[in-house]
C-alpha positions, -999 to +999 in steps of 0.1 A: -524+233+104-557+236+086-587+245+108-623+243+095-633+279+100-667+287+085-663+324+081-637+350+072-611+360+098-612+396+110-592+416+136-561+398+123-529+405+142-494+391+139-465+400+162-430+389+174-419+397+210-382+402+206-376+401+244-394+368+249-387+352+215-423+343+211-443+349+179-481+352+181-510+354+156-546+362+167-578+367+148-616+365+153-641+342+135-676+354+144-676+358+182-647+335+188-611+347+191-583+324+182-546+327+192-515+309+180-482+310+199-449+298+184-414+294+197-383+272+193-372+261+228-334+259+224-309+250+236-325+235+268-354+215+253-346+217+215-382+215+202-406+236+182-437+245+202-470+257+188-501+263+209-535+272+194-563+284+218-598+298+215-618+318+240-649+296+235-648+258+244-650+232+217-646+256+187-615+241+170-617+214+144-593+206+116-561+187+108-524+188+114-498+174+090-460+175+084-449+184+049-424+205+030-432+239+014-418+231-020-453+216-025-470+248-037-504+231-038-501+227+000-486+261+008-499+283-020-489+315-002-452+306-004-431+307-035-420+273-047-387+263-031-365+237-048-351+213-023-325+186-029-340+154-043-350+129-017-377+104-008-402+116+019-423+093+040-452+108+061-471+088+087-496+093+115-501+070+144-518+077+178-510+113+185-477+113+166-469+126+131-437+116+115-419+128+083-387+111+074-364+110+043-330+102+030-311+124+005-297+107-025-262+109-009-276+086+019-279+112+047-312+107+067-334+132+084-367+132+103-393+153+122-417+139+147-446+160+162-468+151+191-504+166+190-525+170+221-558+187+228-577+202+257-612+189+252-624+173+219-607+144+202-574+138+184-572+109+160-548+097+133-561+092+098-538+084+069-508+107+072-526+135+092-540+140+127-576+152+128-588+174+157-625+177+166-642+201+189-611+211+209-605+242+230-567+241+228-542+223+207-505+218+216-480+207+190-444+199+200-420+189+172-385+174+175-362+171+145-329+153+138-305+142+110-280+115+106-257+137+127-277+129+158-284+093+150-283+068+122-321+065+129-333+102+133-370+091+136-364+070+167-341+097+181-368+123+177-394+101+193-372+094+223-364+132+225-401+140+226-407+114+252-382+132+274-399+166+270-432+158+287-438+193+300-468+216+302-469+245+277-464+271+305-432+253+317-419+249+281-425+286+276-409+296+309-377+276+301-375+290+266-379+326+278-352+321+304-328+307+277-336+334+252-333+363+276-300+351+290-286+358+255-309+386+242-305+408+273-267+409+271-271+442+252-298+468+260-303+499+238-327+527+247-334+555+223-355+574+247-339+604+265-358+614+297-343+649+294-341+656+256-336+693+260-308+690+286-276+706+272-246+682+269-217+691+292-182+696+280-171+667+302-194+643+281-177+656+249-143+652+264-150+617+276-163+608+241-131+621+225-109+602+250-128+569+243-124+575+206-087+581+209-082+549+229-100+530+201-078+547+175-108+565+160-111+600+145-142+622+147-155+644+120-171+672+140-190+686+111-210+654+106-206+638+140-192+606+124-168+584+142-145+564+120-125+535+134 
């Protein structure tokens, strides 16, 4: 994504919400605040979702493309990454971006992204999609290899066609999937009564549990070794 901002970004903030599995970036250009949300909706929908919004209508213009980061002229902030040799084909048509290739061993892969905007215009030009005067941009990407299909590009297009959901629904389904796994374990380091003395029964229970696990306790260092 490359947006045509005419001034330097300030109030930059980047965060990852571990409980929801959603990453966010926000910043301000002049009087306009921009926000980007990212998540991978798996296993239910199996797509990468990016939404970019601004708090002022019609303030987003730029372009979206699919590429690989070993091109250090495109991603100068990343170290050059050497990927296996292969031929890459990038195209844009309608509101779809495609990137496909085949490794020298003959194994194919592809990524297909749909780009939609709230307000403004979305148009294909060469191998990029240009966005003009939008208030919100939604990018949903599906990826596949020869494992899913002999034609991973068509597989990805059909998969995207089956995921015609609003951002809020995609996010809700993703959070449900993520929390079902993430919340299996909960750890709190806050003690509501930090000065409360520990009872002997707590110490005895600890030692019984350690004995059942075949563990020994070093009392001088409070280390349990199993």
